[in-house]
N, C-alpha and C positions, 0 to 999 in steps of 0.2 A: 502887671501886678505892682504892688507897692514895695517900698524898701523894707517895711516891716515884714511883710509876707515873704519876700525874697531872702531875708536874713535868717529865716528859721529853717531847721532841718525837717523835711517832710518826706514821705514815701512817694512813689511814682504817681499816686492818685491825689496827692495834696493833703493827706492826713498827717498831723504832727507826729513826729517820732518821740518827742518828750512832752508829756502833758504839762509839765511845769512851765513850758513856754507860752501856754495859753493865757490870754487876757481878753477882757471884754472888747477892747479896742481892736484886737486881732479879729474877733468874731464879726465886728462891724465891718472891717475891711474885707474879709472873705465874702460876706454877704453882699457888700457893695460891688465887689468884682462880679458877682452873679446877678447884679441888678435888683437886689432886695434890700429894702430898708427894714431893719429889725425893729419890731414893735413889741409891746407887752406880750402878745400871744406867742411870738417867736421865742421870747425869753422864757416863757413858761415851759416850753418844750426843751429848750437848751438846758435850763436849770434842772428839769426833771431828768434828762439824760445824764447829766453829770452826777446827780444824786444816785441814780440807778447804777452807774458805773462804779461809784464809790462802794455801794452795798454789795454788788455781785461780781465786780471785776470783769465785766463783759458789757459790750455795747449791744443793746437789744435790736433784733431784726424788726421789720415793720409790723408784723403780726403781734408781737409782744408789746411793742411800743404803743400801738393803737389800743390794745386791751388795757394796758396799765394807765395810759392817759385817760381813758374812759372811766376807770375806777377812781382816779383822783379828781378829775375835772368835770366828769359827767359825759353822757352820750353825745351831746352836741359837739364836743371836742374829741371824743374818743372814736373817731371814724376816719377812714382813709381820705374821703373827700375834703374834710376840714384840714387835715395834715398836708395834703398835696397842694392846697391853696396857699399854705404858708411856705412849703418847701417843694416847689414844683419839680425839682430834679430827683426827687425821692426823699420822703421825710426822714427815714432812718439814716440814710447815707449823708444827705446834705446837712441835716441838723447835727449829726455826730461830728462832721468835719468842722462846723462852726463852733461846736462845744469843745473842740480839742481832743476828741476821743478817737480811738481807732475805728476802722471800718467795721460796721456791725456784722455779727456772725451770720453767715448764710447769704450775705448780699453779693451779687455778682458784680 
């Protein structure tokens, strides 16, 4: 891990304990540690998740994420295949971690 990642307080699964610690640079480092370069499509999902959390005070599980992404960006993006291509370790869990949000409700 990097000094930036190591300097922040996280839970045992790597989710930030304080949302205020989140930065775009942190998201880039977290993704880089997973071998992912964040592109516009990733940022759409990350930004959507942060907005969703601000509105509902909860991180959505994959089923809700897929449905809501589809409503906003269309069916070509609102499906599990597309989201797993972006976030192969689990779109809701991995994207929420990059977004500085808690683990989504209902995720194991």
